[in-house]
C-alpha positions in Angstrom: 96.5 99.7 64.8 98.2 103.1 64.8 98.4 104.7 61.3 100.0 107.9 60.1 98.7 109.5 56.9 101.0 112.1 55.3 99.0 114.6 53.2 95.4 115.5 54.0 94.2 116.3 50.5 91.4 114.4 48.9 92.8 110.9 49.2 94.6 111.4 52.5 91.7 113.0 54.4 89.1 110.5 53.2 91.5 107.7 54.1 92.2 109.1 57.5 88.6 109.6 58.4 87.5 106.2 57.1 90.4 104.2 58.7 89.4 105.9 62.0 85.8 105.0 61.4 87.0 101.4 61.1 88.5 101.6 64.6 92.1 102.4 63.9 94.1 105.2 65.6 94.9 107.6 62.9 97.1 110.8 62.7 96.9 113.0 59.7 100.0 115.1 58.9 100.1 118.1 56.6 102.5 121.1 56.2 99.5 123.5 55.8 99.0 125.0 59.2 95.7 126.6 58.4 94.3 123.4 57.0 95.4 121.4 60.1 93.8 124.0 62.4 90.5 123.6 60.5 90.7 119.8 60.6 91.3 119.9 64.4 88.1 121.9 64.7 86.2 119.4 62.6 86.0 121.6 59.5 86.7 119.8 56.2 88.6 121.8 53.6 86.9 120.0 50.8 83.2 119.2 50.1 82.5 115.5 50.0 79.1 114.0 51.1 79.4 112.4 54.7 83.0 113.5 55.1 82.6 116.3 57.7 80.1 114.2 59.7 82.6 111.3 60.0 85.4 113.7 60.7 83.6 115.3 63.7 82.5 111.9 65.0 86.0 110.4 65.0 87.6 113.6 66.4 85.2 113.4 69.3 86.0 109.7 69.8 89.7 110.5 69.8 90.4 108.1 66.9 91.7 110.7 64.5 94.1 113.6 65.1 95.9 116.1 62.9 99.3 117.7 63.2 102.0 119.5 61.2 104.8 117.6 63.0 105.7 114.3 61.5 108.3 113.5 64.1 105.6 113.7 66.8 103.2 111.6 64.8 105.5 108.6 64.1 106.1 107.0 67.6 104.3 103.7 67.8 103.0 103.9 64.3 102.9 100.6 62.4 101.9 101.9 59.0 102.7 105.2 57.3 100.7 106.2 54.2 102.1 108.7 51.7 99.1 110.5 50.2 100.7 113.6 48.8 99.9 115.1 45.4 101.6 113.9 42.2 100.6 116.7 39.7 101.6 116.5 36.0 104.8 118.4 34.9 104.8 120.3 31.6 106.0 117.1 29.9 103.0 115.2 31.4 105.3 113.2 33.7 104.2 112.9 37.4 105.9 115.3 39.8 107.2 113.0 42.5 109.2 115.5 44.6 106.7 115.3 47.5 106.6 111.5 47.4 110.4 111.2 47.8 110.5 113.9 50.5 107.9 111.9 52.5 109.9 108.7 52.1 113.1 110.3 53.2 111.4 112.1 56.1 109.9 108.9 57.4 113.3 107.2 57.3 114.8 110.2 59.0 112.4 110.3 62.0 111.2 106.8 62.6 112.4 105.0 65.7 111.5 101.5 64.7 110.2 99.2 62.0 107.4 100.5 60.0 105.5 99.7 56.7 105.6 102.6 54.2 102.6 102.6 51.9 102.3 104.7 48.7 98.6 105.7 48.5 99.4 108.4 46.0 99.1 107.6 42.3 102.7 107.0 41.2 104.3 105.7 38.0 105.7 102.1 37.9 109.1 101.9 39.5 108.4 104.7 42.1 108.3 102.1 45.0 111.8 101.0 44.1 113.1 104.5 44.1 111.4 105.2 47.5 113.0 102.1 48.9 116.4 103.3 47.7 115.9 106.7 49.3 114.8 105.1 52.5 117.7 102.7 52.6 120.1 105.6 52.0 118.7 107.7 54.7 118.7 104.9 57.3 122.3 104.1 56.4 123.3 107.8 56.9 121.6 107.5 60.4 123.5 104.3 61.2 120.3 102.4 62.0 118.9 99.2 60.6 115.1 99.5 60.8 112.8 97.6 58.5 110.8 99.9 56.2 109.3 97.9 53.3 107.6 99.9 50.6 104.1 98.8 49.6 101.8 100.0 46.8 98.1 100.4 47.8 96.4 102.6 45.2 93.0 104.2 45.8 90.0 104.0 43.5 87.8 106.8 44.8 85.2 108.7 42.9 84.8 112.2 44.0 81.3 112.6 45.3 81.2 109.0 46.3 84.5 108.7 48.2 83.2 107.5 51.5 81.2 104.5 50.2 84.0 103.7 47.8 86.4 103.5 50.7 84.1 101.6 53.1 82.7 99.3 50.5 85.4 98.9 47.8 85.2 96.7 44.8 88.7 95.5 45.6 91.7 96.4 47.7 94.9 96.2 45.6 98.1 95.7 47.5 101.5 95.4 45.8 104.3 93.8 47.9 107.6 92.4 46.8 108.5 89.3 48.9 107.9 90.6 52.4 105.8 88.4 54.6 105.8 90.8 57.6 104.5 93.7 55.5 101.8 91.4 54.1 100.6 90.4 57.6 100.5 94.1 58.6 98.4 95.0 55.6 96.1 92.0 56.3 95.6 93.3 59.8 95.0 96.8 58.6 92.2 95.8 56.3 90.6 93.1 58.5 87.5 95.4 59.1 86.8 95.3 55.4 87.9 91.7 54.5 85.6 90.4 57.3 82.7 91.5 55.1 84.2 89.8 52.0 85.9 92.8 50.5 88.9 91.1 48.8 92.5 92.0 48.9 94.1 91.5 45.5 97.7 90.7 46.1 100.3 91.4 43.4 103.8 92.7 42.8 104.5 96.3 43.6 105.1 97.1 39.9 101.7 95.5 38.9 99.9 97.5 41.6 101.5 100.8 40.5 100.2 100.1 36.9 96.7 99.0 38.0 95.6 102.5 39.0 96.8 104.1 35.8 95.4 101.3 33.7 92.0 101.6 35.4 91.7 105.4 35.0 93.1 105.2 31.5 90.5 102.6 30.5 87.6 104.6 32.0 88.8 107.8 30.3 89.0 105.8 27.1 85.3 104.8 27.4 84.3 108.5 27.8 86.4 109.5 24.8 85.0 106.6 22.8 81.5 107.9 23.4 82.6 111.4 22.6 84.2 110.3 19.4 80.9 108.7 18.3 79.0 111.8 19.3 80.6 113.8 16.5 79.7 111.0 14.1 76.1 111.1 15.3 75.9 114.8 14.7 77.2 114.4 11.1 74.9 111.5 10.2 71.6 112.1 12.1 72.2 109.6 14.8 71.5 110.1 18.5 74.4 109.3 20.9 72.1 108.5 23.8 70.5 105.7 21.7 73.9 104.5 20.5 75.5 104.3 23.9 72.3 102.8 25.5 72.4 100.0 22.9 76.1 99.5 23.5 75.9 99.6 27.3 73.2 96.9 27.5 75.9 94.4 26.3 77.3 93.1 29.6 80.7 92.8 28.0 80.7 96.6 27.6 78.4 98.0 30.4 76.8 101.4 30.6 79.1 103.1 33.2 81.3 105.9 31.8 79.8 105.4 28.4 78.3 108.9 28.3 79.0 111.7 25.8 79.6 115.2 27.1 82.2 117.9 27.0 84.9 115.6 28.2 86.4 114.4 31.4 88.1 116.7 34.0 89.0 116.5 37.6 92.2 115.5 39.4 92.5 111.9 38.2 91.7 111.2 34.6 93.6 114.1 33.0 96.6 113.6 35.3 96.8 109.8 34.9 96.2 109.8 31.2 99.1 112.3 30.8 101.3 110.2 33.1 100.7 107.2 30.9 101.7 109.2 27.8 104.9 110.3 29.6 105.6 106.7 30.7 105.1 105.6 27.0 107.8 108.1 26.0 110.1 107.1 28.8 109.9 103.4 28.1 109.5 103.5 24.4 106.4 101.4 24.6 103.7 102.9 22.3 100.3 103.4 24.0 98.3 104.8 21.0 94.9 104.3 22.7 96.0 106.4 25.6 97.2 109.2 23.3 94.0 109.1 21.4 92.0 109.2 24.6 93.7 112.5 25.5 93.5 114.0 22.0 89.7 113.2 21.7 89.1 114.7 25.1 90.8 117.9 24.1 89.0 118.0 20.7 85.6 117.4 22.2 85.8 120.3 24.6 87.1 122.7 21.9 84.6 121.7 19.3 81.5 122.1 21.6 82.8 125.4 22.9 83.3 126.7 19.4 79.8 125.5 18.4 78.5 127.4 21.4 80.4 130.6 20.6 79.3 130.5 17.0 75.6 130.3 18.0 75.6 133.2 20.5 74.6 136.7 19.5 77.0 139.6 20.0 77.4 140.8 23.6 75.1 138.0 24.9 74.2 137.4 28.5 74.9 133.8 29.3 73.6 131.8 32.3 76.2 129.2 33.3 75.0 126.2 35.4 77.7 124.2 37.1 81.4 125.1 37.8 82.9 122.0 39.4 84.2 119.3 37.0 81.5 116.9 38.2 78.5 117.0 40.6 78.8 116.2 44.4 82.2 117.9 44.7 83.6 121.4 44.9 86.7 120.3 42.9 87.6 122.8 40.1 90.6 120.9 38.8 90.4 120.6 34.9 86.8 121.8 35.1 85.3 122.8 31.7 84.1 126.1 33.3 87.7 127.2 33.7 88.2 126.9 29.9 84.8 128.3 28.8 84.4 131.4 31.0 87.5 133.1 29.7 86.4 132.4 26.1 83.0 133.9 26.8 84.4 137.0 28.5 87.0 137.5 25.8 84.2 137.4 23.2 82.4 140.2 25.0 79.7 138.2 26.6 78.3 138.6 30.1 78.5 135.5 32.4 76.0 134.8 35.2 77.1 131.7 37.0 75.8 129.4 39.7 77.0 126.1 41.3 75.4 124.5 44.4 78.8 123.9 46.1 81.8 125.1 44.1 81.1 128.9 44.0 83.8 129.8 46.6 86.5 127.7 45.0 85.6 129.1 41.6 85.7 132.7 42.9 89.3 132.1 44.2 90.3 131.1 40.7 88.2 133.4 38.5 88.6 136.7 40.3 87.0 139.1 37.7 84.2 139.4 35.2 81.6 136.9 36.5 78.3 137.8 38.1 77.9 135.1 40.7 74.3 134.0 41.4 72.7 132.2 44.3 70.4 130.0 42.2 70.0 128.5 38.8 67.1 130.7 37.9 68.9 133.8 39.0 71.8 132.8 36.7 69.2 132.4 33.8 67.4 135.7 34.3 67.3 137.7 31.1 69.9 135.4 29.6 70.2 134.9 25.8 71.4 131.4 26.5 71.9 129.0 29.3 74.8 126.5 29.3 74.8 123.5 31.6 78.3 122.3 32.4 77.8 120.2 35.5 74.9 117.7 35.9 73.9 118.6 39.5 70.6 116.9 40.5 69.0 120.3 41.1 69.5 121.2 37.4 68.0 117.9 36.3 64.6 118.9 37.8 64.4 122.4 36.3 61.0 123.4 35.0 61.9 124.1 31.3 58.8 126.2 30.7 59.7 128.4 33.7 63.2 128.6 32.4 62.0 129.9 29.1 59.9 132.6 30.8 63.0 133.6 32.9 65.3 133.9 29.9 65.4 136.6 27.3 66.6 134.2 24.5 65.8 130.6 23.7 69.1 128.7 23.5 69.8 125.8 26.0 73.2 124.3 25.6 73.2 120.9 27.4 76.8 119.9 27.9 75.9 116.7 29.7 72.8 115.6 27.7 70.5 115.5 30.7 67.4 117.0 29.1 64.9 115.6 26.7 65.2 117.6 23.4 61.4 117.2 22.8 60.6 118.6 26.2 62.9 121.5 25.6 61.3 122.2 22.2 57.8 122.0 23.7 58.9 124.6 26.3 59.9 127.0 23.5 63.7 126.4 23.8 66.2 125.7 21.2 68.1 122.6 22.4 71.8 122.1 21.7 73.0 118.7 23.0 76.1 116.7 22.2 75.8 113.9 19.6 72.1 114.7 19.1 71.5 116.1 15.6 
């Protein structure tokens, strides 16, 4: 099957490479000429385990190509995916300009029937608006092609995007009464359904809600644990013990029930904000979603204030981790982007290291940071070390060696990955979250 994927960001590129790995003929389209040139050379613009290897293999096999010209990509295509960004506006609503431009462009250039699939995360009702834009454009052209609009949200975790695509928990497809589009989507996903990966069929409106609901619920679990962490600090409890006890109940489960400095990245903040905006638009109260957002903001601020209060004047600070989570170079909504300016404004010196995200961080934070090529180099002569991202290489740090490398004693563990007793034995003063 020939597939066109418009937008080669995180979702679009991973989808393009994985669909080609499954045997489909895929063309990725993007307006960024430099990005397309790199992709044509087998160079991934993002870090994701396994991605570049699959990209090169499928380029060599001729199953995936990239272009800036949508009109050239569309002939013979059976499915077009829209995978363009939907960032939050100032009022938290999703910016859908790119989605509608894609829908109108496909209707403008297609020369036959085609299934239009929204892969981007979009608010409920967007599919209907895309359908209206497509119908209007086709009418202006004087043609009568079939272009049904389908919702097919992604559920990728950055750092695990390839296995999440190739071995999904479920494939959600939203179609409103179109048997032909359903058959096309069934054929598209045959390589996965043959190995018992289920397609969950539903209305387009339900499908559009599912993605937001999933991310909102997972973000809520994180915020719930963070809410309890403050209670633990005030009462002598240990959040790790509390969440372990909760997570062993199979009705709750342990995943995402971890306390830290709050969620970041491209999905949770954006999707929670979009639900808040949708609540305002529809008049349907979503108080748990609002609380999820508020707790996340509060958690980050209170830990950063605790950290700033503990530092001596003009301290040297070793910062471990810059990306919002491990196994990615994604800096969107990363805690480091909030903390570094606070440290610099307070007169502190920042020595930072991240295994993968350094270059992306440097493009955003252009002044004031001493970039280091290892964790220990960032900790050298530091009054305090702050862990923001739980990369595996930080988990295995020799804490006794760390103490000898540092000038001071303070270890701020923003992800609760170290044992407080081990830190104390090494001569460090441990500052976790929810651990009194």
